[in-house]
C-alpha positions as a Markdown table, in Angstrom:
| # | Residue | x | y | z |
|---|---|---|---|---|
| 1 | Met | 116.7 | 174.9 | 105.3 |
| 2 | Leu | 119.9 | 173.3 | 103.8 |
| 3 | Val | 121.0 | 169.8 | 105.0 |
| 4 | Ser | 124.4 | 168.6 | 104.3 |
| 5 | Ala | 125.2 | 164.9 | 103.8 |
| 6 | Cys | 127.3 | 163.2 | 106.4 |
| 7 | Gly | 130.9 | 163.0 | 105.3 |
| 8 | Ser | 132.4 | 164.3 | 102.1 |
| 9 | Glu | 132.7 | 161.0 | 100.2 |
| 10 | Pro | 130.3 | 160.2 | 97.4 |
| 11 | Pro | 128.3 | 156.9 | 97.8 |
| 12 | Pro | 130.1 | 153.9 | 96.4 |
| 13 | Lys | 129.7 | 153.4 | 92.6 |
| 14 | Ser | 128.0 | 150.3 | 91.4 |
| 15 | Ala | 129.5 | 148.1 | 88.8 |
| 16 | Pro | 127.6 | 148.6 | 85.5 |
| 17 | Ala | 124.9 | 146.0 | 84.8 |
| 18 | Ser | 126.1 | 145.8 | 81.2 |
| 19 | Leu | 129.1 | 143.7 | 82.5 |
| 20 | Val | 126.9 | 140.6 | 82.6 |
| 21 | Ser | 124.7 | 141.4 | 79.6 |
| 22 | Asp | 127.2 | 139.8 | 77.2 |
| 23 | Ala | 127.8 | 136.7 | 79.3 |
| 24 | Pro | 126.9 | 133.4 | 77.6 |
| 25 | Val | 123.6 | 131.9 | 78.6 |
| 26 | Pro | 122.3 | 128.5 | 77.4 |
| 27 | Pro | 119.3 | 128.5 | 75.0 |
| 28 | Gly | 116.0 | 128.5 | 76.7 |
| 29 | Ala | 117.2 | 130.0 | 80.0 |
| 30 | Ala | 115.1 | 132.9 | 81.3 |
| 31 | Arg | 116.6 | 135.7 | 83.4 |
| 32 | Ile | 114.7 | 136.1 | 86.7 |
| 33 | Ser | 116.7 | 138.8 | 88.5 |
| 34 | Ser | 119.9 | 140.8 | 88.5 |
| 35 | Ser | 121.9 | 142.8 | 91.0 |
| 36 | Glu | 124.9 | 145.1 | 91.0 |
| 37 | Gly | 127.5 | 145.6 | 93.7 |
| 38 | Thr | 130.4 | 147.9 | 93.9 |
| 39 | Glu | 132.7 | 145.5 | 92.1 |
| 40 | Ala | 130.6 | 142.7 | 90.6 |
| 41 | Val | 127.3 | 142.1 | 88.8 |
| 42 | Glu | 125.1 | 139.0 | 89.1 |
| 43 | Ala | 122.3 | 137.8 | 86.9 |
| 44 | Val | 120.1 | 134.8 | 88.0 |
| 45 | Tyr | 118.5 | 132.5 | 85.4 |
| 46 | Arg | 116.1 | 129.6 | 85.4 |
| 47 | Ala | 116.2 | 126.7 | 82.9 |
| 48 | Gln | 113.9 | 123.7 | 82.6 |
| 49 | Tyr | 116.7 | 121.1 | 82.1 |
| 50 | Pro | 119.0 | 119.4 | 84.7 |
| 51 | Ser | 121.8 | 121.2 | 86.4 |
| 52 | Asp | 124.4 | 118.8 | 84.9 |
| 53 | Ser | 123.2 | 119.8 | 81.4 |
| 54 | Val | 123.7 | 123.5 | 82.3 |
| 55 | Ala | 127.2 | 122.8 | 83.7 |
| 56 | Ala | 128.1 | 120.7 | 80.6 |
| 57 | Trp | 126.9 | 123.5 | 78.3 |
| 58 | Tyr | 129.1 | 126.0 | 80.0 |
| 59 | Arg | 132.1 | 123.7 | 80.0 |
| 60 | Arg | 131.7 | 123.2 | 76.2 |
| 61 | Trp | 131.2 | 127.0 | 75.6 |
| 62 | Phe | 134.3 | 127.9 | 77.6 |
| 63 | Leu | 136.4 | 125.4 | 75.7 |
| 64 | Glu | 135.0 | 126.4 | 72.3 |
| 65 | His | 135.7 | 130.1 | 73.0 |
| 66 | Gln | 139.2 | 129.6 | 74.4 |
| 67 | Trp | 138.3 | 130.5 | 78.0 |
| 68 | Arg | 140.4 | 128.9 | 80.7 |
| 69 | Ile | 138.4 | 127.0 | 83.3 |
| 70 | Thr | 140.1 | 127.7 | 86.6 |
| 71 | Gly | 137.6 | 126.2 | 89.0 |
| 72 | Asp | 135.0 | 123.4 | 88.6 |
| 73 | Asn | 133.6 | 122.0 | 91.9 |
| 74 | Arg | 130.5 | 120.0 | 92.9 |
| 75 | Leu | 129.4 | 120.8 | 96.5 |
| 76 | Pro | 127.7 | 118.2 | 98.8 |
| 77 | Asp | 124.3 | 119.8 | 98.1 |
| 78 | Gly | 124.6 | 119.2 | 94.3 |
| 79 | Met | 125.5 | 122.8 | 93.4 |
| 80 | Val | 128.2 | 123.1 | 90.7 |
| 81 | Val | 130.5 | 126.1 | 91.0 |
| 82 | Leu | 132.5 | 127.1 | 87.9 |
| 83 | His | 135.0 | 129.8 | 87.4 |
| 84 | Ala | 136.6 | 130.7 | 84.0 |
| 85 | Glu | 138.9 | 133.4 | 82.7 |
| 86 | Gly | 138.0 | 135.0 | 79.4 |
| 87 | Pro | 139.9 | 137.5 | 77.2 |
| 88 | Ala | 138.2 | 140.5 | 78.9 |
| 89 | Lys | 136.9 | 139.4 | 82.3 |
| 90 | Pro | 136.3 | 136.5 | 84.7 |
| 91 | Leu | 133.0 | 134.6 | 85.0 |
| 92 | Trp | 131.7 | 132.7 | 88.0 |
| 93 | Leu | 128.7 | 130.4 | 87.9 |
| 94 | Met | 126.7 | 128.8 | 90.7 |
| 95 | Ile | 124.4 | 126.1 | 89.2 |
| 96 | Arg | 121.8 | 124.7 | 91.5 |
| 97 | Pro | 119.3 | 121.9 | 90.9 |
| 98 | Glu | 115.8 | 123.3 | 91.6 |
| 99 | Gly | 112.4 | 121.7 | 91.3 |
| 100 | Gly | 113.0 | 119.6 | 88.2 |
| 101 | Gly | 115.0 | 122.3 | 86.6 |
| 102 | Thr | 117.9 | 124.5 | 87.4 |
| 103 | Ser | 118.6 | 128.0 | 88.7 |
| 104 | Phe | 122.0 | 129.5 | 88.1 |
| 105 | Ser | 123.8 | 132.7 | 88.8 |
| 106 | Val | 126.2 | 134.3 | 86.4 |
| 107 | Met | 128.6 | 136.7 | 88.0 |
| 108 | Thr | 131.4 | 138.9 | 86.6 |
| 109 | Ala | 133.5 | 141.8 | 87.6 |
| 110 | Glu | 135.4 | 144.5 | 85.8 |
| 111 | Pro | 138.9 | 143.4 | 85.1 |
| 112 | Ala | 141.6 | 144.8 | 87.2 |
| 113 | Pro | 143.6 | 147.7 | 85.7 |
| 114 | Lys | 146.8 | 146.6 | 84.1 |
C-alpha cells in the first residue's frame, strides 16, 4: 500500500546548527542545549559567574572584534538582552541570573541575501 504525503511542499528546512558553533562563548561556560528553527539557531550555556560578568565579557568581545552593538537592555527581572551585528551575521544574547550563576542563550540567523 502506498501512502502519499499531504500536500506537495517539502517540510520546512531547519537553519544549520553550525551557524552558532562559531559564536563567541566566555571561558568556562558549558553548553547545555541547542535547537534549530527554520531561520535561526539557539545554543544555551551555563556559567558559574554572575550575569553582569557574562554581559560585560560580551560587550568587550564585540568591541574588540569590531562588532556593532545595536541593542543592550536590562529587563525588570534582571535579564540582559544584547544584540550585535558582526561581519557575517547578527547575534542575540539573553543573559539570565540563575542560582548563583548565569544561564544564557546565544542565537543567530543566516544573513539575508544581498
